[in-house]
FIGU-271918 format. One line per field, with one value per residue (C-alpha): y, x, z; residue number from 0. Coordinates in Angstrom, 1 decimal. Layout:
N
Y (Y, ...)
X (X, ...)
Z (Z, ...)
resi (NUM, ...)
//
This chain:
410
Y (3.2, 2.3, 1.4, -2.3, -2.8, -6.4, -7.7, -10.4, -10.8, -13.8, -12.6, -15.5, -13.2, -12.2, -9.5, -6.6, -7.0, -9.0, -7.3, -3.9, -4.9, -6.3, -3.1, -1.1, -3.2, -2.8, 1.0, 0.8, -1.0, -4.7, -7.1, -8.4, -11.5, -12.0, -15.6, -15.9, -18.6, -19.3, -18.2, -16.1, -14.6, -12.7, -12.4, -8.6, -8.5, -8.9, -6.3, -2.6, -0.4, -0.3, 2.6, 3.3, 3.4, 5.7, 3.4, 3.4, -0.2, -1.3, -1.5, -2.5, -3.9, -3.1, -0.1, -2.5, -4.5, -1.3, 0.2, -2.4, -4.2, -1.7, -2.5, -6.3, -9.0, -11.4, -15.1, -17.4, -20.8, -23.6, -24.3, -27.2, -29.2, -30.8, -29.3, -25.8, -26.3, -27.3, -24.0, -22.0, -23.8, -23.0, -19.3, -19.3, -20.7, -17.6, -15.1, -13.0, -12.6, -14.6, -13.1, -15.3, -14.9, -18.3, -19.8, -21.3, -24.7, -24.5, -24.1, -27.1, -29.3, -28.1, -28.2, -24.4, -23.7, -22.0, -25.3, -26.8, -23.7, -22.6, -26.0, -25.2, -21.5, -20.8, -17.0, -16.7, -14.2, -15.8, -13.6, -15.2, -12.8, -14.4, -13.4, -14.9, -16.0, -19.4, -20.5, -20.2, -21.3, -19.2, -19.9, -22.2, -19.7, -17.4, -13.7, -10.3, -6.8, -6.1, -9.0, -7.5, -4.1, -5.5, -8.0, -5.6, -3.1, -0.5, -0.4, 0.0, 3.4, 4.5, 6.2, 8.3, 7.5, 5.2, 7.3, 9.9, 10.1, 7.4, 6.1, 2.8, 1.2, 1.9, 0.4, 2.6, 3.5, 1.6, -1.8, -0.4, -3.8, -5.1, -1.9, -1.7, -5.3, -4.5, -1.7, -4.0, -6.6, -4.2, -3.1, -6.7, -7.9, -5.1, -5.8, -9.5, -8.7, -6.5, -9.2, -11.7, -9.5, -8.0, -10.5, -14.0, -14.8, -16.6, -15.7, -16.3, -16.8, -13.8, -14.7, -11.7, -11.8, -9.1, -9.2, -8.7, -5.8, -4.1, -4.5, -3.1, -0.1, 1.1, 2.0, 4.9, 4.3, 0.6, 1.9, 4.2, 1.1, -0.9, 1.8, 2.9, -0.2, 2.0, 1.4, 4.5, 6.4, 6.6, 10.4, 10.6, 13.1, 14.3, 13.1, 11.8, 13.3, 16.5, 19.4, 21.0, 18.2, 17.6, 18.8, 21.9, 23.2, 26.5, 28.7, 26.8, 23.4, 21.8, 22.4, 20.1, 21.8, 19.9, 22.1, 20.5, 22.9, 25.9, 28.5, 27.2, 27.3, 30.9, 31.8, 30.0, 32.0, 35.2, 34.5, 33.6, 36.7, 34.7, 36.1, 35.3, 31.5, 30.7, 32.4, 30.4, 27.7, 25.1, 25.7, 26.8, 23.5, 20.6, 18.1, 20.7, 21.4, 17.6, 17.3, 20.1, 19.3, 19.3, 22.9, 24.2, 22.8, 24.5, 27.9, 27.2, 25.7, 28.9, 31.1, 28.9, 28.6, 32.3, 31.9, 30.4, 27.5, 29.3, 32.5, 30.7, 28.4, 31.4, 33.1, 30.0, 29.3, 32.9, 32.4, 29.0, 27.0, 23.6, 23.1, 21.7, 21.1, 17.7, 17.0, 14.7, 13.0, 15.6, 18.2, 15.9, 15.6, 19.3, 20.4, 22.6, 20.7, 17.3, 18.6, 20.1, 16.7, 15.0, 12.4, 11.8, 10.3, 8.6, 5.5, 4.3, 1.1, -1.1, 0.2, 3.6, 4.3, 6.1, 4.9, 7.0, 6.0, 7.3, 7.9, 6.4, 9.0, 8.3, 10.8, 9.5, 12.1, 9.7, 6.8, 8.1, 5.8, 4.6, 3.7, 1.2, -0.9, -0.4, -3.1, -6.2, -8.2, -11.7, -13.8, -10.9, -11.8, -15.6, -16.4, -13.5, -14.5, -18.3, -17.7, -15.0, -16.5, -20.2, -20.4, -22.3, -22.7, -22.0, -25.8, -26.2, -23.2, -24.6, -27.9, -26.2, -24.3, -27.4, -29.1, -26.0, -25.6, -22.0, -19.3, -16.4, -13.1, -13.4)
X (-7.8, -7.1, -9.8, -8.8, -7.6, -8.1, -8.1, -5.4, -4.0, -1.8, 0.2, 1.5, 2.1, 5.3, 6.7, 4.2, 0.4, -0.3, 2.3, 0.9, -2.6, -1.4, 0.6, -2.5, -4.4, -1.4, -1.6, -5.2, -4.4, -4.5, -1.9, -0.2, 2.0, 4.1, 5.2, 8.5, 10.8, 13.8, 17.1, 15.8, 12.5, 10.2, 11.8, 11.4, 14.0, 16.5, 15.0, 15.6, 18.3, 19.7, 20.7, 24.4, 26.0, 28.7, 31.4, 29.7, 28.4, 24.9, 22.7, 19.2, 16.4, 15.9, 13.8, 11.2, 10.8, 10.6, 7.9, 5.3, 6.1, 6.0, 3.8, 4.2, 5.8, 8.1, 7.9, 10.2, 8.5, 9.4, 6.1, 7.5, 7.7, 4.7, 5.6, 5.8, 2.5, 1.0, 2.3, 0.7, -2.6, -2.5, -1.9, -4.7, -7.1, -6.5, -6.6, -9.4, -7.8, -5.3, -3.7, -1.7, -0.5, 0.8, 0.0, -3.5, -3.6, -0.1, -1.3, -3.7, -0.6, 0.1, -3.4, -3.3, -5.9, -9.3, -11.2, -8.8, -8.5, -12.1, -13.0, -10.8, -11.8, -15.1, -14.7, -11.6, -11.6, -9.2, -7.9, -6.1, -4.2, -2.8, -1.8, -4.7, -7.1, -8.1, -10.0, -9.6, -7.1, -4.2, -4.8, -1.8, 0.6, 3.0, 2.9, 4.5, 3.4, 4.7, 2.5, -0.6, 0.2, 0.5, -2.3, -4.8, -4.6, -2.9, 0.3, -1.8, -3.0, 0.3, 3.1, 3.4, 1.6, 3.2, 5.2, 6.2, 9.6, 9.7, 6.4, 5.0, 3.4, 5.1, 5.0, 3.8, 6.8, 5.9, 4.3, 0.8, -0.8, 0.5, -0.4, -3.9, -4.6, -3.5, -6.1, -8.8, -7.8, -8.1, -11.6, -12.7, -11.2, -12.9, -16.2, -16.0, -15.0, -18.1, -20.3, -18.9, -19.4, -22.7, -24.5, -23.3, -21.0, -18.7, -15.7, -15.4, -12.9, -11.8, -10.4, -8.5, -6.5, -4.0, -5.1, -8.7, -7.8, -5.8, -8.5, -11.1, -9.0, -8.7, -12.3, -13.5, -10.9, -12.0, -15.6, -14.7, -13.8, -16.9, -19.4, -17.6, -15.8, -12.8, -9.4, -8.4, -5.5, -2.0, -1.4, 1.6, 0.7, -2.5, -6.0, -8.3, -11.4, -10.3, -8.3, -6.0, -5.0, -1.3, 2.2, 3.6, 7.2, 7.9, 10.9, 12.8, 11.0, 7.6, 4.2, 1.1, -2.3, -5.5, -8.4, -11.7, -14.3, -15.0, -14.6, -11.1, -10.3, -11.4, -9.2, -6.2, -6.6, -6.9, -3.6, -1.9, -3.2, -5.4, -8.8, -10.3, -10.0, -12.9, -15.3, -14.1, -16.8, -14.0, -12.8, -16.0, -16.7, -14.6, -15.9, -15.1, -11.6, -10.9, -12.1, -9.9, -6.9, -4.4, -5.3, -5.6, -2.6, 0.0, -1.5, -1.3, 2.2, 3.5, 2.1, 3.2, 6.7, 7.4, 6.9, 9.0, 7.4, 7.1, 5.8, 3.1, 2.2, 1.6, -0.6, -2.6, -3.1, -4.4, -6.8, -8.1, -6.5, -5.4, -1.7, 1.5, 5.2, 6.7, 8.5, 11.4, 11.3, 13.6, 11.0, 8.1, 9.3, 10.2, 6.8, 5.1, 1.8, 3.5, 5.4, 2.2, 0.4, 3.4, 3.7, 7.3, 7.9, 10.8, 10.5, 13.0, 14.7, 17.5, 20.9, 19.5, 18.8, 15.8, 14.3, 12.2, 8.7, 6.0, 3.1, -0.4, -2.5, -5.7, -6.6, -9.2, -10.8, -11.1, -8.8, -5.6, -3.1, -0.4, 3.1, 4.0, 6.7, 9.4, 9.7, 11.0, 14.2, 13.6, 12.3, 12.5, 9.3, 9.4, 9.8, 7.6, 4.6, 4.8, 5.0, 2.2, -0.2, 0.4, 1.7, 4.9, 7.5, 11.2, 12.0, 9.5, 10.9, 14.4, 13.4, 11.7, 14.9, 17.1, 14.9, 15.1, 11.3, 11.6, 14.2, 14.6, 16.3, 20.1)
Z (23.9, 20.2, 17.7, 17.6, 21.2, 22.2, 18.6, 17.9, 14.4, 13.3, 10.3, 8.2, 5.2, 3.5, 1.2, 0.6, 0.4, 3.5, 5.7, 4.6, 5.7, 9.0, 9.7, 9.2, 11.7, 14.1, 13.7, 14.6, 17.9, 17.1, 18.6, 15.5, 15.7, 12.6, 12.0, 10.1, 8.9, 11.3, 9.8, 6.9, 7.9, 5.6, 2.1, 2.3, 5.1, 2.2, -0.2, -0.2, 1.4, 4.9, 7.0, 7.4, 10.8, 12.0, 10.6, 7.2, 7.5, 7.0, 10.1, 10.9, 8.8, 5.1, 3.9, 2.4, 5.6, 7.8, 5.5, 6.4, 9.6, 12.5, 15.4, 15.2, 17.3, 15.4, 16.1, 14.2, 13.7, 11.2, 9.5, 7.6, 10.8, 12.5, 15.9, 14.3, 12.6, 16.0, 17.5, 14.8, 15.2, 18.9, 18.1, 15.5, 18.1, 20.2, 17.3, 15.8, 12.4, 10.3, 7.2, 4.7, 1.2, 0.3, -3.1, -3.2, -1.5, 0.1, 3.7, 3.4, 3.4, 6.9, 8.2, 8.4, 5.7, 6.5, 6.7, 9.2, 11.4, 11.3, 12.7, 15.7, 15.9, 14.3, 15.1, 13.0, 10.1, 7.7, 4.8, 1.9, -0.4, -3.5, -7.0, -8.8, -6.1, -4.7, -7.9, -11.6, -14.3, -12.9, -9.2, -8.9, -10.4, -8.4, -9.2, -8.5, -8.9, -12.5, -13.7, -12.1, -13.5, -17.0, -16.9, -15.3, -18.1, -15.9, -18.0, -21.2, -19.9, -18.3, -20.2, -23.3, -26.6, -29.2, -31.6, -28.9, -27.4, -24.7, -25.8, -24.8, -21.7, -18.4, -14.9, -12.1, -10.0, -6.8, -6.1, -6.6, -7.0, -3.7, -1.8, -3.4, -2.4, 1.1, 1.4, 0.0, 2.6, 5.5, 4.4, 3.9, 7.3, 9.2, 7.4, 8.3, 11.8, 12.3, 10.7, 13.2, 16.2, 15.3, 13.0, 12.9, 15.8, 13.3, 11.1, 7.4, 4.6, 2.5, -0.9, -2.4, -5.6, -6.5, -10.1, -9.2, -6.9, -9.5, -12.1, -9.7, -8.7, -12.3, -11.7, -13.9, -16.6, -17.0, -17.1, -20.0, -22.0, -20.8, -21.9, -25.1, -26.3, -26.9, -25.4, -23.3, -24.7, -23.2, -22.8, -20.4, -17.7, -19.4, -18.9, -21.7, -20.1, -18.4, -19.7, -18.7, -16.4, -16.8, -16.3, -18.0, -18.4, -16.6, -16.9, -14.2, -13.8, -14.1, -12.6, -12.6, -13.2, -12.5, -13.6, -12.5, -13.7, -16.0, -13.2, -12.5, -16.2, -16.4, -13.4, -14.9, -18.2, -16.3, -14.5, -17.8, -19.6, -21.9, -21.0, -24.4, -24.2, -21.9, -24.3, -27.2, -27.9, -28.3, -24.7, -22.9, -21.2, -20.0, -22.6, -25.4, -23.9, -23.8, -27.4, -28.5, -26.2, -29.0, -30.0, -26.4, -24.7, -27.0, -26.2, -22.4, -22.8, -24.4, -21.7, -18.8, -20.1, -19.3, -15.5, -12.8, -10.9, -7.5, -9.0, -11.1, -8.2, -5.9, -8.6, -9.3, -5.5, -5.0, -8.0, -6.8, -9.6, -8.4, -9.0, -7.5, -8.2, -9.1, -5.8, -5.2, -1.8, -0.2, -1.2, -0.1, 3.4, 3.6, 2.4, 5.0, 4.6, 5.0, 8.0, 9.6, 9.1, 10.7, 7.9, 8.8, 12.2, 14.0, 16.2, 18.8, 17.7, 19.1, 20.1, 20.8, 17.2, 15.8, 12.5, 10.1, 9.2, 6.9, 9.2, 8.9, 7.1, 9.1, 11.8, 14.3, 16.6, 19.6, 19.0, 17.5, 15.8, 18.2, 17.1, 19.8, 18.3, 15.7, 13.0, 14.8, 14.5, 13.3, 16.2, 18.6, 20.4, 20.0, 23.7, 24.8, 22.6, 23.3, 27.0, 27.0, 24.5, 24.8, 28.4, 27.5, 30.2, 29.8, 29.5, 26.7, 24.9, 25.3, 23.9, 20.9, 20.2, 20.5, 17.9, 15.7, 15.7, 16.9, 16.8, 19.3, 18.5, 18.7)
resi (0, 1, 2, 3, 4, 5, 6, 7, 8, 9, 10, 11, 12, 13, 14, 15, 16, 17, 18, 19, 20, 21, 22, 23, 24, 25, 26, 27, 28, 29, 30, 31, 32, 33, 34, 35, 36, 37, 38, 39, 40, 41, 42, 43, 44, 45, 46, 47, 48, 49, 50, 51, 52, 53, 54, 55, 56, 57, 58, 59, 60, 61, 62, 63, 64, 65, 66, 67, 68, 69, 70, 71, 72, 73, 74, 75, 76, 77, 78, 79, 80, 81, 82, 83, 84, 85, 86, 87, 88, 89, 90, 91, 92, 93, 94, 95, 96, 97, 98, 99, 100, 101, 102, 103, 104, 105, 106, 107, 108, 109, 110, 111, 112, 113, 114, 115, 116, 117, 118, 119, 120, 121, 122, 123, 124, 125, 126, 127, 128, 129, 130, 131, 132, 133, 134, 135, 136, 137, 138, 139, 140, 141, 142, 143, 144, 145, 146, 147, 148, 149, 150, 151, 152, 153, 154, 155, 156, 157, 158, 159, 160, 161, 162, 163, 164, 165, 166, 167, 168, 169, 170, 171, 172, 173, 174, 175, 176, 177, 178, 179, 180, 181, 182, 183, 184, 185, 186, 187, 188, 189, 190, 191, 192, 193, 194, 195, 196, 197, 198, 199, 200, 201, 202, 203, 204, 205, 206, 207, 208, 209, 210, 211, 212, 213, 214, 215, 216, 217, 218, 219, 220, 221, 222, 223, 224, 225, 226, 227, 228, 229, 230, 231, 232, 233, 234, 235, 236, 237, 238, 239, 240, 241, 242, 243, 244, 245, 246, 247, 248, 249, 250, 251, 252, 253, 254, 255, 256, 257, 258, 259, 260, 261, 262, 263, 264, 265, 266, 267, 268, 269, 270, 271, 272, 273, 274, 275, 276, 277, 278, 279, 280, 281, 282, 283, 284, 285, 286, 287, 288, 289, 290, 291, 292, 293, 294, 295, 296, 297, 298, 299, 300, 301, 302, 303, 304, 305, 306, 307, 308, 309, 310, 311, 312, 313, 314, 315, 316, 317, 318, 319, 320, 321, 322, 323, 324, 325, 326, 327, 328, 329, 330, 331, 332, 333, 334, 335, 336, 337, 338, 339, 340, 341, 342, 343, 344, 345, 346, 347, 348, 349, 350, 351, 352, 353, 354, 355, 356, 357, 358, 359, 360, 361, 362, 363, 364, 365, 366, 367, 368, 369, 370, 371, 372, 373, 374, 375, 376, 377, 378, 379, 380, 381, 382, 383, 384, 385, 386, 387, 388, 389, 390, 391, 392, 393, 394, 395, 396, 397, 398, 399, 400, 401, 402, 403, 404, 405, 406, 407, 408, 409)
//
C-alpha cells in the first residue's frame, strides 16, 4: 500500500507550482483529481514541446504538462458558472486536501475560498500558492518565475561578475521558483495533514508565496549578507566561500571540481602534480584558499588543462576528489548512475504509446512510489469521477454536458 493511500486531493492549480506539488502527492499514493477549464484546460497544456508521431505530426500532451501531471484524473468543469462551482464544492467536501494557485481573493468570488469550504469540510487542508501571498502590498499582482528569481536576489548572485565576458545577472535555467514552492507546499501539506489526524482533528489554511519560498531557499547565501552586510559576489561557476569549487577547462572539455575539505585539496594537488600547494600557508585551509582564490585558481587551471576529462575524472575519483562532467541531457540519461537509479521511466499512454517520465527521486523502503496513471487528456475522467465521487447518474451527466458545465474527453 502507498504512503498516502486513501488520501483525496482536489487540484485546482495551474501551470507549475501547484501541479508539481499535486503530482508529488499522487506519486505517494493520493487520489488526485485535477479540475480544469473546459475547452482549454491548464495553460501548461499549451507550453513546451510535443512528441512526433510516425507521420511527423505532433501527438499527445506537451512536455511541460507531462512533467507535472502524472497520476491524476482530469475533470473539466466550468468554475465561472454556479453549477460548476457547486460541483467543485461537492468534491471539496469529500477531499482531504485542496491545492489552488489563483490570485489572492479570486476563488472567494465563487465561494471556493478557504473560509467557505472549511465551513463545509472542517477537515480540509487548503493550500493556496500565489506569487506574493494572500497579504501584503503585492498580493493582488500576478507573477511568474523570472520575477521571483529577480526579486528574491537569486539573479544578483547568478552569472559572471560585471566586467567579465558575459557578465551580469542571469536567470537559473529552469523555473526554480515554481518548483521550489512546490516542494515547500508538499512539506506544508503533509505537516498540516498530520496535525489534523494526530492533534486537532481539523484542517487549516496554508498561505505560500513563490517570492517567500525563493527568498527562503537562498538560505546560506542570504545569511552571508545578513551577518556581514555585504552583497555576495557573482562568481560564475565558482563559490565565494569554498575553493576550488568550480568548473575548469580540460584538454577536451570541462570538469567541475567541488573540494569540500583540506584532505580532498591535498589529494587533488597530488593528482595534478602540485604537492607543494597544500603546505603553502595561503592554501592550507579552505578560508585561506577562498581568500587567495585569484592566486590559486590559475595554478590549478594550468595543470588541469593538460588532461582529458575522462582521464582526470578517473584519477580524481580514485583519489576521493569530488568531481563530475558537465552533462547535456543525452549524457544525463545515459549516465550509469542515473540508469541504475531508474530515473528515466516510460509509462503507457493512449493509442498504445509509451511516454517518457523523469522518475520521483524518493525511495521508500516499505511503500514504494507507484506510477499508476499517465498525464491525463483534458476531461478524461470527468464522467468517472463525478459518478464515483458524487454519485451522479448518466442523465445528470448528460444534462451538465448539454449546459456546457462539464466536458468529457473527446
